[in-house]
KOLNU-385026 format. One line per field, with one value per residue (C-alpha): x, y, z; residue number from 1. Coordinates in steps of 0.5 Angstrom, whole numbers, plus 2048, in hexadecimal, padded with zeros to 3 digits. Example, Ala and Ser with C-alpha at 12.3 -4.5 7.8 and 13.67 -1.06 7.14 Angstrom:
east <- 819, 81B .
north <- 7F7, 7FE .
up <- 810, 80E .
i <- 1, 2 .
end
This chain:
east <- 8AD, 8B2, 8B1, 8B8, 8BC, 8B7, 8BC, 8B8, 8B3, 8B8, 8BA, 8B3, 8B2, 8B8, 8B7, 8AF, 8B2, 8B8, 8B6, 8AF, 8AD, 8A7, 8A4, 8A2, 89F, 897, 896, 896, 89D, 8A0, 89E, 8A1, 8A7, 8A8, 8A6, 8AB, 8B1, 8AF, 8AF, 8B6, 8B9, 8B7, 8B9, 8C0, 8C0, 8BF, 8C5, 8CA, 8C8, 8C8, 8C1, 8C2, 8C8, 8C3, 8BE, 8C3, 8C5, 8BE, 8BD, 8C2, 8C0, 8B9, 8BB, 8BE, 8B9, 8B2, 8B1, 8B3, 8AF, 8A9, 8AA, 8AA, 8A4, 8A0, 8A2, 89F, 899, 897, 897, 892, 88E, 88F, 895, 890, 891, 898, 898, 893, 896, 89D, 89A, 895, 898, 8A0, 8A1, 89B, 8A0, 8A3, 89C, 89A, 8A1, 89F, 89B, 8A1, 8A6, 8A1, 8A0, 8A8, 8A9, 8A3, 8A6, 8AD, 8A9, 8A5, 8AB, 8AF, 8AF, 8B1, 8B1, 8B6, 8BB, 8BF, 8C1, 8C6, 8C1, 8BC, 8C1, 8C3, 8BC, 8BB, 8C1, 8BF, 8B8, 8BC, 8C1, 8BB, 8B8, 8BF, 8C1, 8BA, 8BB, 8C2, 8BF, 8BA, 8BE, 8C3, 8BD, 8BB, 8C3, 8C3, 8CA, 8C8, 8C5, 8C0, 8C3, 8C3, 8BE, 8B9, 8BB, 8B9, 8B2, 8B1, 8B3, 8AF, 8A9, 8AA, 8AB, 8A6, 8A1, 8A1, 89E, 899, 896, 896, 893, 88E, 88C, 88C, 888, 883, 882, 881, 87C, 878, 878, 876, 870, 869, 867, 86C, 86B, 864, 865, 86A, 865, 85F, 861, 862, 869, 86B, 86F, 873, 874, 877, 87B, 87E, 87F, 883, 887, 889, 88F, 892, 890, 893, 89A, 89A, 898, 89E, 8A3, 8A1, 8A1, 8A8, 8AA, 8A8, 8AA, 8B1, 8B6, 8B9, 8B6, 8AF, 8AB, 8A5, 89F, 89D, 8A3, 8A4, 89D, 89F, 8A5, 8A1, 89C, 8A1, 8A5, 89E, 89C, 8A3, 8A2, 89B, 89E, 8A4, 8A0, 89C, 8A1, 8A5, 89F, 89E, 8A6, 8A5, 89F, 8A3, 8A9, 8AA, 8B1, 8B3, 8B1, 8B4, 8BB, 8BB, 8B7, 8B6, 8B9, 8B4, 8B0, 8B6, 8B8, 8B1, 8B1, 8B8, 8B6, 8AF, 8B2, 8B7, 8B2, 8AE, 8B3, 8B5, 8AE, 8AE, 8B4, 8B2, 8AC, 8B1, 8B4, 8AE, 8AC, 8B2, 8B2, 8AB, 8AC, 8B3, 8B1, 8B4, 8BB, 8BB, 8BC, 8C1, 8C5, 8C5, 8C7, 8CD, 8D4, 8D8, 8DF, 8E3, 8DF, 8D8, 8DB, 8DC, 8D6, 8D2, 8D6, 8D6, 8CE, 8CD, 8D2, 8CF, 8C8, 8C9, 8CD, 8C8, 8C3, 8C7, 8C9, 8C1, 8C0, 8BB, 8BA, 8BF, 8BC, 8BE, 8C3, 8BD, 8B9, 8BF, 8C0, 8B9, 8B9, 8BF, 8BF, 8C5, 8C7, 8C6, 8CC, 8D1, 8CE, 8CF, 8D6, 8D7, 8D4, 8D8, 8DE, 8DC, 8DA, 8E1, 8E5, 8E0, 8DD, 8D6, 8D3, 8CC, 8C7, 8C2, 8BD, 8C1, 8C2, 8C9, 8CC, 8D3, 8D8, 8DA, 8D8, 8D8, 8DD, 8E2, 8E2, 8E5, 8E3, 8EA, 8E9, 8E2, 8E5, 8EB, 8E6, 8E2, 8E8, 8EB, 8EB, 8F3, 8F3, 8FB, 900, 905, 90B, 908, 907, 90C, 90F, 90C, 905, 906, 909, 903, 8FE, 901, 901, 8F9, 8F9, 8FD, 8F8, 8F2, 8F5, 8F7, 8F0, 8EB, 8EF, 8ED, 8E5, 8E1, 8DA, 8D7, 8D9, 8D7, 8D0, 8CE, 8CC, 8D1, 8CC, 8CC, 8D3, 8D6 .
north <- 8EC, 8F1, 8F3, 8F7, 8F0, 8EC, 8EB, 8E7, 8ED, 8F2, 8EE, 8ED, 8F5, 8F7, 8F2, 8F5, 8FC, 8FB, 8F5, 8F5, 8F7, 8FC, 8FA, 8F3, 8F5, 8F8, 900, 900, 8FC, 901, 907, 904, 902, 909, 90D, 908, 90A, 911, 911, 90E, 912, 919, 916, 915, 91C, 91F, 91A, 91D, 924, 928, 92A, 92C, 930, 934, 935, 938, 93D, 93F, 941, 946, 949, 949, 94D, 952, 952, 951, 958, 95B, 955, 957, 95E, 95D, 959, 95E, 963, 95F, 95C, 963, 966, 961, 962, 95B, 95D, 95B, 954, 954, 954, 94F, 94A, 94B, 94A, 945, 941, 941, 943, 93F, 93A, 93F, 93F, 946, 948, 949, 94F, 952, 950, 952, 959, 95A, 958, 95D, 962, 961, 961, 967, 96B, 969, 970, 96E, 975, 977, 971, 974, 970, 96C, 96A, 968, 964, 960, 95F, 95C, 958, 955, 953, 950, 94C, 948, 946, 944, 940, 93C, 93B, 938, 934, 931, 930, 92C, 928, 927, 925, 92C, 92F, 934, 93A, 93E, 944, 94B, 94E, 948, 948, 94F, 94F, 949, 94C, 952, 94D, 94A, 951, 955, 951, 94B, 94E, 952, 94C, 948, 94E, 950, 948, 948, 94F, 94D, 946, 949, 94E, 949, 945, 94B, 94D, 94D, 948, 943, 943, 942, 93C, 939, 93A, 937, 932, 92B, 92B, 931, 92D, 92B, 932, 934, 92E, 930, 937, 935, 931, 937, 939, 932, 932, 939, 936, 930, 934, 939, 934, 930, 937, 938, 931, 932, 939, 939, 934, 934, 92E, 92B, 929, 926, 929, 922, 921, 928, 927, 921, 924, 92A, 926, 922, 929, 92C, 926, 926, 92E, 92D, 927, 92B, 931, 92E, 92B, 931, 935, 930, 931, 939, 939, 934, 938, 93B, 938, 93A, 941, 941, 93F, 944, 949, 94F, 94B, 945, 948, 949, 942, 93F, 943, 941, 93A, 93A, 93E, 938, 933, 936, 936, 92F, 92D, 931, 92D, 926, 927, 929, 923, 91F, 922, 920, 919, 918, 91A, 916, 910, 90B, 90E, 90C, 905, 907, 90B, 906, 901, 905, 905, 90B, 909, 90A, 905, 908, 90F, 90C, 909, 90F, 914, 910, 90F, 916, 918, 913, 915, 91D, 91C, 917, 91C, 922, 91E, 91C, 924, 922, 927, 926, 924, 926, 922, 921, 91E, 91A, 917, 915, 912, 90E, 90C, 90F, 912, 919, 91B, 917, 91A, 921, 920, 91D, 923, 928, 924, 923, 92B, 92D, 929, 92C, 925, 928, 92E, 931, 934, 93A, 935, 931, 92C, 929, 928, 927, 92D, 92B, 927, 920, 91E, 922, 91F, 918, 913, 914, 91B, 919, 913, 918, 91D, 918, 915, 91B, 91A, 91B, 91C, 91C, 920, 91C, 91E, 91A, 913, 90E, 90D, 906, 908, 90E, 909, 905, 90B, 90E, 907, 906, 90D, 90B, 905, 909, 90E, 909, 905, 90B, 911, 90F, 90F, 915, 916, 916, 90F, 90D, 910, 90E, 907, 905, 906, 90D, 90F, 913 .
up <- 8C4, 8C2, 8BB, 8BA, 8BC, 8B7, 8B1, 8AD, 8AD, 8AC, 8A6, 8A3, 8A4, 8A0, 89B, 89A, 89A, 895, 891, 890, 889, 88A, 883, 885, 88C, 88D, 88D, 895, 895, 890, 894, 89A, 897, 894, 89B, 89E, 899, 899, 8A1, 8A1, 89C, 8A0, 8A6, 8A3, 8A0, 8A7, 8AA, 8A5, 8A9, 8A3, 8A3, 8AB, 8A9, 8A3, 8A9, 8AE, 8A8, 8A6, 8AE, 8AE, 8A7, 8A9, 8AF, 8AB, 8A5, 8A9, 8AA, 8A3, 8A0, 8A4, 8A2, 89B, 89B, 89F, 89A, 895, 899, 89B, 894, 892, 899, 89C, 8A1, 8A7, 8A5, 8A7, 8AF, 8B0, 8AB, 8AE, 8B5, 8B4, 8AF, 8AE, 8B6, 8B9, 8BC, 8C1, 8C4, 8C8, 8C7, 8BF, 8C1, 8C4, 8BE, 8B9, 8BC, 8BC, 8B5, 8B3, 8B7, 8B3, 8AC, 8AE, 8AF, 8A9, 8A5, 89E, 89B, 8A0, 89F, 899, 894, 898, 89D, 898, 895, 89C, 89D, 897, 897, 89E, 89B, 894, 898, 89C, 896, 893, 899, 898, 891, 892, 898, 893, 88D, 891, 894, 88C, 88A, 886, 886, 880, 883, 87E, 87A, 87E, 87A, 87B, 883, 883, 880, 884, 88B, 889, 888, 88F, 893, 890, 88C, 891, 897, 893, 890, 897, 89B, 896, 896, 89E, 89E, 899, 89D, 8A3, 8A0, 89D, 8A3, 8A8, 8A3, 8A5, 8A0, 8A1, 8A9, 8A8, 8A4, 8A9, 8AE, 8AA, 8A5, 8A7, 8A5, 8A9, 8AD, 8A7, 8A5, 8AC, 8AC, 8A5, 8A7, 8AD, 8A9, 8A4, 8A8, 8A7, 89F, 89F, 8A1, 89D, 897, 899, 899, 893, 88F, 892, 890, 889, 888, 88B, 889, 882, 87F, 87D, 884, 882, 886, 889, 88C, 88F, 892, 895, 898, 89A, 89D, 8A1, 8A3, 8A5, 8A9, 8AD, 8AE, 8B1, 8B6, 8B8, 8B9, 8BD, 8C1, 8C1, 8C4, 8CA, 8CB, 8CB, 8D0, 8D5, 8D4, 8DB, 8DC, 8D5, 8D7, 8DE, 8DB, 8D5, 8D8, 8D3, 8CD, 8CE, 8C8, 8C4, 8C5, 8C3, 8BD, 8BB, 8BC, 8B8, 8B2, 8B2, 8B3, 8AD, 8A8, 8AA, 8A9, 8A2, 8A0, 8A2, 89D, 898, 899, 899, 892, 88F, 891, 890, 889, 888, 88C, 887, 888, 890, 88E, 889, 88D, 893, 88E, 88B, 88E, 88D, 88A, 883, 880, 882, 87F, 879, 878, 87A, 876, 86F, 870, 871, 86B, 867, 868, 867, 861, 85E, 85F, 85C, 856, 855, 856, 85C, 861, 867, 86E, 874, 879, 87D, 878, 875, 87C, 87D, 876, 876, 87D, 87F, 886, 886, 88B, 887, 880, 882, 884, 87E, 87A, 87D, 87B, 874, 874, 877, 871, 86C, 86A, 86C, 86D, 870, 86B, 86D, 86F, 874, 86F, 86D, 866, 863, 863, 85C, 856, 858, 852, 856, 85D, 85E, 863, 866, 868, 86B, 86F, 871, 874, 877, 87A, 87C, 884, 885, 88D, 88D, 88A, 885, 88A, 890, 88C, 88C, 885, 884, 886, 881, 87C, 87C, 87C, 876, 872, 874, 871, 86B, 86A, 86A, 865, 860, 861, 860, 85D, 856, 858, 858, 85C, 855, 853, 85A, 85A, 853, 851, 84B, 846, 847, 849, 844 .
i <- 1, 2, 3, 4, 5, 6, 7, 8, 9, 10, 11, 12, 13, 14, 15, 16, 17, 18, 19, 20, 21, 22, 23, 24, 25, 26, 27, 28, 29, 30, 31, 32, 33, 34, 35, 36, 37, 38, 39, 40, 41, 42, 43, 44, 45, 46, 47, 48, 49, 50, 51, 52, 53, 54, 55, 56, 57, 58, 59, 60, 61, 62, 63, 64, 65, 66, 67, 68, 69, 70, 71, 72, 73, 74, 75, 76, 77, 78, 79, 80, 81, 82, 83, 84, 85, 86, 87, 88, 89, 90, 91, 92, 93, 94, 95, 96, 97, 98, 99, 100, 101, 102, 103, 104, 105, 106, 107, 108, 109, 110, 111, 112, 113, 114, 115, 116, 117, 118, 119, 120, 121, 122, 123, 124, 125, 126, 127, 128, 129, 130, 131, 132, 133, 134, 135, 136, 137, 138, 139, 140, 141, 142, 143, 144, 145, 146, 147, 148, 149, 150, 151, 152, 153, 154, 155, 156, 157, 158, 159, 160, 161, 162, 163, 164, 165, 166, 167, 168, 169, 170, 171, 172, 173, 174, 175, 176, 177, 178, 179, 180, 181, 182, 183, 184, 185, 186, 187, 188, 189, 190, 191, 192, 193, 194, 195, 196, 197, 198, 199, 200, 201, 202, 203, 204, 205, 206, 207, 208, 209, 210, 211, 212, 213, 214, 215, 216, 217, 218, 219, 220, 221, 222, 223, 224, 225, 226, 227, 228, 229, 230, 231, 232, 233, 234, 235, 236, 237, 238, 239, 240, 241, 242, 243, 244, 245, 246, 247, 248, 249, 250, 251, 252, 253, 254, 255, 256, 257, 258, 259, 260, 261, 262, 263, 264, 265, 266, 267, 268, 269, 270, 271, 272, 273, 274, 275, 276, 277, 278, 279, 280, 281, 282, 283, 284, 285, 286, 287, 288, 289, 290, 291, 292, 293, 294, 295, 296, 297, 298, 299, 300, 301, 302, 303, 304, 305, 306, 307, 308, 309, 310, 311, 312, 313, 314, 315, 316, 317, 318, 319, 320, 321, 322, 323, 324, 325, 326, 327, 328, 329, 330, 331, 332, 333, 334, 335, 336, 337, 338, 339, 340, 341, 342, 343, 344, 345, 346, 347, 348, 349, 350, 351, 352, 353, 354, 355, 356, 357, 358, 359, 360, 361, 362, 363, 364, 365, 366, 367, 368, 369, 370, 371, 372, 373, 374, 375, 376, 377, 378, 379, 380, 381, 382, 383, 384, 385, 386, 387, 388, 389, 390, 391, 392, 393, 394, 395, 396, 397, 398, 399, 400, 401, 402, 403, 404, 405, 406, 407, 408, 409, 410, 411, 412, 413, 414, 415, 416, 417, 418, 419, 420, 421, 422, 423, 424, 425, 426, 427, 428, 429, 430, 431, 432, 433, 434, 435, 436, 437, 438, 439, 440 .
end
């Protein structure tokens, strides 16, 4: 039986996926429903191609910044006496899927790192060194923000401090933890316990899984720390687990491919190693960005259905824009703290892509503005903003110059605009968001 041509089965699956109310189902079906919806959304994101473009862009930046990044990290690690952990982590964890070639590549990279002499670079050379490293972190942040539908970057001072944390403090903590773990596992008391204790096999199993756990925790940290929005640890951990699992699975397949790549080497000759490195760097970034999308859709699973049910168009823009302005202005009128666009999108059940586009439009027309904590607020007192201004900003999607419009069409558009103005010019946002009993 061909299940792909079984229309009743397909229709039933679609109904279950998009029409089922999770609240009416047992926990295991709720979990299955959520997983299927998140999987559908992530595959849809990959189909758009933007994630793939970010991964390819990061490959180029990685080639420029890998040696400066490791050089800066090495200098910090050396000051704390844990620099010897850099080479084994690079060889056995990050480049392990390259198989036997990881030894050669790691040796070459470490040679480049050892040859970097920061003291003789001068101010310009040092500035370029730091710039290449910062550009990598900046591109990663931009890719993560896009995955989380965040259009507002962090303030420059905050970005600088965060980048320094990632570049300097992050490697120090990571390699210190790895060094302490390796020292503890290799100590004589622990070795004797593993050999003699009844549960020694369990300790050995946990030890062998430690690299996987490290990758998952590293990804989780990045998903929480880098996006300019609040990411719940639980959902970041889900994204980290998925990305870590894909990393290990793809790494195993890639290792098998490298081992049996005699034909590949025959074609590319001396360039084979470089090509393999490029492919693995691309896959590594793609996996990291897939995990970011998983974390986003896991935290905002309720929006997946809303986004599918929302059809783009003028009426949708007006509905979403008015709901957004109403909520922001109502919170402002009550003196309540402003919520981020991501929080508003989740609470109101609005499509984040449509809402982000309307936010940019409302900011451009001076209806709303961003706060320092990435929230939204009106640009002036509510009594001085008319509903006509709000609707004009929401509807401001002129795609044709007036000179291209036929006279009857232009007359109709102007008549619609006059009708809109006569209806709403006397209504302010203040009277709109306040109950009649509270209006002044």
